[in-house]
C-alpha positions in Angstrom: 181.8 118.6 88.5 182.7 116.6 85.3 185.5 117.7 83.3 184.5 120.3 80.4 181.6 122.0 82.4 181.3 124.5 79.5 180.8 122.1 77.0 178.0 122.8 74.7 174.6 121.0 75.6 172.6 121.2 72.7 173.7 121.2 68.8 170.8 120.7 66.6 170.9 116.8 67.1 168.7 117.1 69.9 170.9 118.4 73.1 169.6 121.2 75.5 170.6 124.6 73.9 174.4 125.9 74.7 174.1 128.8 77.4 174.6 131.9 75.5 177.3 134.6 76.5 175.0 137.1 78.1 173.2 135.2 80.5 174.6 132.5 83.2 174.9 129.0 82.5 171.8 126.8 83.8 172.0 125.5 87.2 173.1 121.9 86.5 175.6 122.7 83.5 178.5 120.5 83.5 176.6 117.8 85.5 176.6 114.3 83.9 173.9 111.9 84.4 174.1 108.6 83.2 170.4 107.3 83.1 169.5 103.8 83.0 165.9 104.2 84.4 163.0 103.3 82.1 159.3 103.7 81.7 158.3 106.5 84.2 159.9 106.8 87.7 163.5 107.1 86.2 163.0 109.2 83.2 160.6 111.5 85.2 163.5 112.0 87.5 166.0 112.8 85.2 163.9 114.8 82.9 163.7 117.4 85.9 167.6 117.0 85.9 167.7 117.7 82.3 165.1 120.8 82.8 168.0 122.1 85.5 170.5 121.8 82.7 172.2 118.4 83.4 173.6 116.6 80.6 171.3 113.3 80.9 172.6 110.6 79.1 169.8 107.8 78.6 171.3 104.5 78.3 168.8 102.1 76.4 168.8 98.7 75.2 168.7 97.9 71.6 165.0 97.3 72.0 164.4 100.8 73.8 162.5 102.1 76.8 159.0 100.4 76.8 157.4 103.8 76.7 159.0 104.6 73.3 155.8 102.7 71.9 153.0 103.5 74.3 150.3 105.8 72.8 150.2 107.6 69.6 153.3 108.8 67.8 154.4 110.7 64.8 157.3 108.1 64.3 158.0 104.8 65.9 160.0 105.3 69.1 158.9 108.8 69.9 155.1 107.9 71.3 153.1 110.0 73.6 154.1 108.4 77.2 157.8 108.7 76.2 157.4 112.2 75.0 156.2 113.4 78.3 159.3 112.2 80.2 162.4 112.3 78.3 162.8 115.7 76.9 166.1 117.5 76.9 168.3 114.1 77.0 170.7 112.3 74.7 170.4 108.7 73.9 173.0 105.8 73.9 172.0 102.2 72.8 174.4 99.8 74.6 173.7 96.0 74.9 174.9 95.5 78.2 174.8 91.7 77.5 178.1 92.3 75.4 181.5 92.8 77.4 182.5 95.6 75.0 179.3 97.7 76.0 179.9 97.4 79.5 183.5 98.6 78.8 182.0 101.2 77.0 179.5 102.3 80.0 182.3 102.0 82.2 184.5 104.6 80.6 181.4 107.1 80.5 181.0 106.5 84.5 184.4 107.9 84.5 183.3 111.4 83.6 179.9 111.0 85.1 178.6 112.8 88.1 175.4 110.5 89.0 174.4 107.1 87.9 170.9 106.2 88.0 169.3 103.1 87.5 165.8 101.3 88.0 167.3 97.6 87.5 167.2 95.2 90.3 170.1 95.4 92.2 171.0 91.5 91.9 171.0 92.0 87.9 173.2 94.9 88.1 175.7 92.9 90.6 176.1 90.1 87.7 176.9 92.6 85.1 179.7 94.3 87.4 177.5 97.7 87.8 177.0 97.5 91.5 177.6 100.3 93.7 181.0 99.3 94.8 182.2 98.7 91.6 181.6 101.9 90.0 182.3 104.0 93.1 185.8 102.4 93.4 186.4 103.6 89.8 184.9 107.0 90.5 184.7 108.0 94.1 182.9 111.4 93.3 180.0 109.2 91.4 176.4 109.8 93.2 175.0 106.0 92.5 171.1 106.3 92.6 169.1 103.1 93.1 165.5 103.4 92.2 163.7 100.4 93.8 160.5 99.1 94.4 161.5 98.3 98.3 164.3 99.2 100.2 167.2 96.9 101.0 166.8 95.0 104.3 163.3 94.2 104.2 161.5 90.8 103.0 160.4 92.7 99.8 164.0 93.6 98.9 164.8 93.2 95.0 161.2 92.4 94.2 159.9 94.0 91.2 157.1 97.0 91.6 155.2 98.8 89.2 152.7 102.2 89.6 149.7 100.0 90.3 151.3 97.4 92.9 152.7 100.5 95.0 149.5 102.4 94.8 147.8 99.2 96.1 150.3 98.5 99.0 150.9 102.0 100.2 147.1 102.6 100.9 145.9 104.7 98.1 143.6 102.1 96.9 142.3 102.0 100.4 141.9 105.7 100.6 139.6 105.4 97.4 137.5 102.6 99.1 137.1 104.7 102.2 136.0 107.6 100.6 134.0 106.2 97.7 133.2 102.5 98.8 135.4 101.0 96.0 138.9 100.4 96.1 140.6 102.0 93.4 144.0 103.6 91.9 144.5 107.2 91.2 143.9 107.7 87.7 147.4 109.0 87.1 151.0 107.7 87.3 150.9 108.7 91.0 153.6 106.4 92.6 156.2 106.6 89.7 156.0 110.5 89.3 155.8 111.2 93.1 159.0 109.0 93.4 160.8 110.4 90.6 160.5 113.9 92.0 161.7 112.6 95.3 164.6 111.0 93.6 165.4 114.3 92.1 165.6 116.3 95.2 167.6 113.4 96.6 170.4 113.7 93.9 170.5 117.5 94.4 171.1 117.1 97.9 173.9 114.4 97.5 175.4 116.7 94.9 175.3 119.6 97.0 177.0 117.2 100.1 179.6 116.0 97.5 180.5 119.8 96.9 181.4 120.2 100.5 183.1 116.8 101.1 184.3 115.8 97.4 182.9 112.2 97.9 179.9 110.9 96.1 177.6 108.4 97.7 174.9 105.6 97.3 171.2 107.0 97.3 168.2 104.6 97.7 164.9 105.9 96.8 162.4 102.9 97.3 158.4 103.4 96.1 156.9 101.5 98.7 158.5 103.3 101.7 158.4 106.8 99.8 154.6 106.3 99.1 153.6 105.1 102.4 155.4 107.9 103.9 153.7 110.5 101.5 150.1 108.9 102.2 150.7 109.0 105.7 151.7 112.5 106.0 148.1 113.3 107.2 146.6 109.7 107.2 148.7 108.6 110.0 146.4 111.1 111.9 145.7 110.2 115.5 148.5 107.5 115.3 150.9 110.4 115.6 149.8 110.6 119.5 149.1 106.9 120.1 145.4 107.2 119.3 142.9 105.0 117.5 141.7 107.0 114.6 143.6 106.6 111.2 142.9 108.7 108.1 142.3 112.4 107.7 138.5 112.8 107.8 138.2 116.0 105.7 139.9 114.4 102.8 138.2 111.0 103.2 134.5 112.6 103.5 132.6 111.2 100.2 131.4 114.9 99.6 134.9 116.1 99.3 134.4 116.6 95.4 133.7 119.5 93.1 130.4 120.8 94.3 127.6 120.3 91.7 126.0 123.8 90.7 122.5 124.2 88.6 124.5 124.4 85.5 127.9 122.6 86.0 130.6 122.1 88.9 132.5 124.6 91.0 135.6 123.8 93.3 134.9 125.9 96.3 136.9 125.8 99.7 135.6 127.9 102.8 138.2 127.1 105.2 138.6 129.6 108.0 136.0 130.4 110.7 135.4 133.6 108.7 134.9 131.9 105.4 131.9 129.5 106.6 130.3 132.2 108.6 130.1 134.6 105.6 129.1 131.7 103.4 126.0 130.6 105.7 125.1 134.2 106.3 125.2 135.2 102.6 123.1 131.8 101.6 120.3 132.7 104.0 121.6 130.0 106.5 122.6 131.9 109.5 121.4 129.2 111.8 124.4 127.1 110.4 126.8 130.0 111.2 125.9 129.6 114.7 125.7 125.6 114.8 128.2 124.2 117.3 129.2 121.8 115.0 130.6 124.0 112.4 131.9 127.1 114.4 135.6 126.3 114.6 137.9 123.9 112.9 137.9 121.5 115.3 134.2 121.0 115.3 134.3 121.0 111.5 136.7 118.5 111.4 134.6 116.2 113.4 131.5 116.8 111.6 132.8 117.3 108.1 131.0 114.9 106.1 127.9 116.9 107.2 129.2 120.1 106.6 130.0 119.2 103.0 126.6 117.2 102.5 124.9 120.4 103.6 127.0 122.7 101.8 126.5 120.5 98.6 122.5 120.9 98.7 123.0 124.8 99.1 125.4 125.1 96.1 123.0 123.1 93.9 120.5 125.5 93.8 122.3 128.2 91.8 124.6 128.3 88.9 128.3 128.5 88.7 128.7 131.8 87.7 126.8 133.0 90.9 129.1 130.9 93.2 132.2 132.3 91.6 130.8 136.0 92.0 130.1 135.3 95.7 133.2 133.9 96.7 135.2 136.6 94.9 133.1 139.1 97.1 133.5 136.9 100.3 137.0 136.1 99.4 136.6 132.6 99.9 138.8 130.3 97.4 136.8 129.0 94.3 137.4 128.1 90.4 135.8 126.5 87.7 136.5 122.8 87.5 139.0 122.3 84.6 138.6 119.3 82.4 141.8 117.8 80.8 140.6 119.6 77.5 140.6 122.6 79.3 143.9 123.0 80.7 145.7 124.1 77.5 143.2 127.1 77.1 143.2 128.1 80.7 144.0 132.0 80.9 146.5 131.6 83.6 148.4 128.5 82.0 148.5 130.5 78.7 149.9 133.7 80.2 152.8 131.9 81.9 153.6 129.7 78.9 153.1 126.6 80.4 152.7 124.7 77.0 155.3 124.9 74.5 155.2 123.9 71.1 158.3 122.4 68.9 158.4 121.0 65.6 161.0 118.3 64.3 163.1 118.6 60.9 160.2 117.5 59.0 157.8 120.2 60.5 155.9 117.7 62.7 154.4 119.3 65.6 154.7 118.5 69.4 153.3 120.1 72.4 155.0 120.0 76.0 154.7 121.6 79.2 157.6 123.3 80.4 159.3 122.9 83.7 156.9 124.5 85.9 159.6 125.8 88.2 161.5 129.2 87.1 164.6 130.1 88.0 165.7 133.4 87.0 169.5 132.5 86.1 168.7 128.9 85.0 167.3 128.9 81.5 166.9 125.4 79.4 164.5 125.6 76.5 162.7 122.3 75.9 164.3 120.0 73.2 162.5 117.1 71.5 163.2 113.6 73.4 165.9 111.7 71.5 165.4 108.9 68.8 166.7 105.5 70.0 170.5 105.4 69.9 170.4 109.1 68.5 173.8 110.0 70.1 175.6 106.6 70.6 178.7 108.2 68.6 178.8 111.3 69.7 178.9 110.2 73.4 181.1 107.6 73.4 183.4 109.7 71.3 183.3 112.2 74.2 184.2 109.4 76.3 187.7 108.4 74.5 186.5 105.5 72.6 188.0 105.3 69.0 186.1 105.7 66.0 187.2 101.9 65.1 185.8 100.9 68.6 182.6 102.6 68.0 182.1 101.0 64.9 182.8 97.5 66.0 180.4 98.2 68.8 177.8 99.2 66.6 178.4 96.5 64.2 176.0 94.3 65.9 172.6 95.0 64.1 171.0 94.6 67.6 172.9 97.5 68.9 172.6 99.6 65.9 
């Protein structure tokens, strides 16, 4: 781990709170992460690491991460999208076109455990920040490249964004197969999924380092990651050398919340007993005995028709009726939440998923906490940093003199 593992993680300037003496330090206390990621892919990964207690130092250009300016904001540079993926971090501004800024970054590398970037490899190589150079300087470093495409293929080194990867990995095709129109998931699915994959890859590399004493290079390519994600179920018969591709149940056009007489219900009869009870208690005993629906293999072959018939049955009664019936029959079911409903969901309220913070002026911010809870690792959320908020502090920790730091910041672009 990095030197001084008990170093306080959160003065009021916006760092995670220091562990108290009456409970263990967070799981990743003492792990220092240099984060050169941007937009969502990298920041979502490193926010997860920060939520586990890592000291994440966000290295930004003088212009700042573009998401600082995406969406509404109380103040410039802390816009909505940035808030969602950058809590519990520190921000350092370095103009890496300047030799002295690159030297400052190398000084940070000396005490880092993880170096994460989403910059195209050829660009980092020109800056002298390639894996070989940094690992020669710090052999314990875990060097993580967040790429659009893996090394060695014809797309290597090409830029990629969420929409591009959703289209290339089959997601838009899934939407077309189900609805007739190609579309992207209305969430930043590729960036966030790959960010979580990157986080668990970092943890695996750190775990291995504790056994071997050596860091390593980790590559997390978006295209391969999302193709694997999509094909887990949709490779389907191709797993066996067959012709059919695409899991029929999830591609059925009727696989959606069922319309009731007064709204929608999310209902999921799944087992043989579920379907038998549902048909018998809704006055359709003939369907319970229908050979198309008697077991899971038959239902999978006839899933579109099964969902269509179920939709017709459900439409006749109101939502409350179906929720009550499903409770009695032990069939999984729930109301459909709108986005606006989530903050008022009784379960999410009871477990404290939403947490409110104020800045020093009293302006209110709302976050979702890390959904994972570790009994011996508590990291309260801290507001995402302002651009360059911790530059002096972090560079001083790396051993730069006050004069060197001031010279580095003297350029108005870097201040």
